C-alpha positions as CSV (number, residue, x, y, z in Angstrom):
1,X,-9.5,-2.8,5.6
2,X,-5.9,-2.2,6.5
3,X,-4.4,-4.5,9.1
4,X,-1.1,-4.9,10.9
5,X,1.1,-8.0,10.6
6,X,0.2,-9.3,14.1
7,X,-1.7,-12.4,15.0
8,X,-4.6,-10.3,16.5
9,X,-5.3,-9.0,12.9
10,X,-6.5,-12.4,11.9
11,X,-9.4,-12.1,14.4
12,X,-10.0,-8.6,13.1
13,X,-10.3,-10.0,9.6
14,X,-12.8,-12.5,10.7
15,X,-14.9,-9.9,12.5
16,X,-14.8,-7.6,9.5
17,X,-16.2,-10.4,7.2
18,X,-18.8,-11.5,9.8
19,X,-20.1,-7.9,10.1
20,X,-19.9,-7.2,6.4
21,X,-21.8,-10.3,5.4
22,X,-24.3,-10.3,8.3
23,X,-27.3,-10.5,5.9
24,X,-26.0,-13.8,4.3
25,X,-26.9,-17.3,5.5
26,X,-24.6,-18.4,8.4
27,X,-23.1,-21.3,6.4
28,X,-22.0,-18.8,3.7
29,X,-20.5,-16.4,6.3
30,X,-18.7,-19.4,8.0
31,X,-17.1,-20.4,4.7
32,X,-15.8,-16.9,4.0
33,X,-14.7,-16.4,7.6
34,X,-12.6,-19.6,7.5
35,X,-11.1,-18.7,4.1
36,X,-10.2,-15.1,5.1
37,X,-8.7,-16.5,8.3
38,X,-6.4,-18.7,6.3
39,X,-5.3,-15.9,3.9
40,X,-4.8,-13.4,6.7
41,X,-2.7,-15.9,8.7
42,X,-0.5,-16.4,5.6
43,X,0.1,-12.7,5.4
44,X,1.0,-12.5,9.1
45,X,3.2,-15.6,9.2
46,X,4.8,-15.8,5.7
47,X,4.8,-12.2,4.4
48,X,5.3,-10.5,7.7
49,X,3.9,-7.3,6.3
50,X,0.8,-5.2,6.9
51,X,-2.0,-6.3,4.7
52,X,-5.3,-5.1,3.2
53,X,-8.5,-6.9,2.9
54,X,-11.0,-6.0,0.1
55,X,-14.4,-7.6,0.1
56,X,-16.9,-7.1,-2.7
57,X,-20.3,-8.6,-3.6
58,X,-21.3,-8.4,-7.2
59,X,-24.4,-10.2,-8.3
60,X,-24.1,-13.7,-7.0
61,X,-20.3,-13.6,-6.3
62,X,-18.5,-12.8,-3.1
63,X,-14.9,-11.8,-3.8
64,X,-12.3,-11.3,-1.1
65,X,-8.7,-10.2,-1.7
66,X,-5.8,-10.1,0.7
67,X,-2.9,-7.9,-0.4
68,X,0.5,-7.8,1.3
69,X,4.1,-6.8,0.4
70,X,5.5,-10.2,0.8
71,X,7.8,-11.7,-1.8
72,X,6.7,-14.7,-3.9
73,X,3.3,-16.2,-4.6
74,X,1.7,-18.7,-2.3
75,X,1.2,-22.2,-3.6
76,X,-0.6,-25.3,-2.6
77,X,1.4,-27.5,-0.2
78,X,1.2,-31.2,0.4
79,X,1.8,-31.5,4.2
80,X,2.2,-34.8,5.9
81,X,-0.1,-35.7,8.8
82,X,2.3,-34.4,11.4
83,X,3.3,-31.2,9.6
84,X,2.1,-28.2,11.6
85,X,1.6,-25.9,8.5
86,X,0.6,-26.0,4.8
87,X,-3.1,-26.6,4.8
88,X,-4.5,-23.1,4.5
89,X,-4.6,-22.9,0.7
90,X,-5.9,-26.4,0.5
91,X,-8.9,-25.3,2.7
92,X,-9.4,-22.3,0.4
93,X,-9.1,-24.5,-2.7
94,X,-11.9,-26.8,-1.3
95,X,-14.3,-24.1,-0.2
96,X,-14.0,-21.4,-2.9
97,X,-15.6,-21.4,-6.3
98,X,-12.3,-20.0,-7.6
99,X,-9.1,-18.6,-6.1
100,X,-5.6,-17.4,-7.2
101,X,-2.7,-15.2,-6.4
102,X,-1.0,-12.5,-8.5
103,X,1.9,-10.2,-8.2
104,X,0.7,-6.6,-7.5
105,X,1.1,-4.2,-10.5
106,X,3.4,-1.3,-10.0
107,X,4.4,-2.2,-6.4
108,X,6.1,-4.9,-4.4
109,X,4.0,-7.7,-3.1
110,X,1.0,-9.7,-4.2
111,X,-2.7,-10.3,-3.7
112,X,-4.4,-13.6,-3.1
113,X,-8.1,-13.8,-3.7
114,X,-11.0,-16.1,-3.7
115,X,-14.5,-16.0,-5.1
116,X,-17.6,-17.8,-3.8
117,X,-20.7,-18.2,-5.9
118,X,-23.7,-17.5,-3.7
119,X,-27.1,-18.1,-5.4
120,X,-28.9,-17.0,-2.2
121,X,-27.7,-13.3,-2.2
122,X,-29.8,-11.3,0.2
123,X,-31.8,-8.5,-1.3
124,X,-31.8,-5.0,0.3
């Protein structure tokens, strides 16, 4: 899914995940929605570029990638209690089975991804 670098795109990302994972338990969908919201917000606020969301389910693993053309790789922050930003990747770090960020090959930009192991994958 291709999205513009505008705040409304964060909502679009949440709707995309909710609809794509409708067959999963609500608590699984809620976790993925929260994490995609954080990554999409990072693309809008920090990269300031259009971004792409790719969602795949393979076996018992949900993988979501957010790719943008922003410079630099995101890193965990240690915000103080009154800092208004810096908690997004901490949330992803707590909720995901695994996550990371890599420079895109052959283009500018990067992609940040997370995986969630889901033993209760719905069957078709």
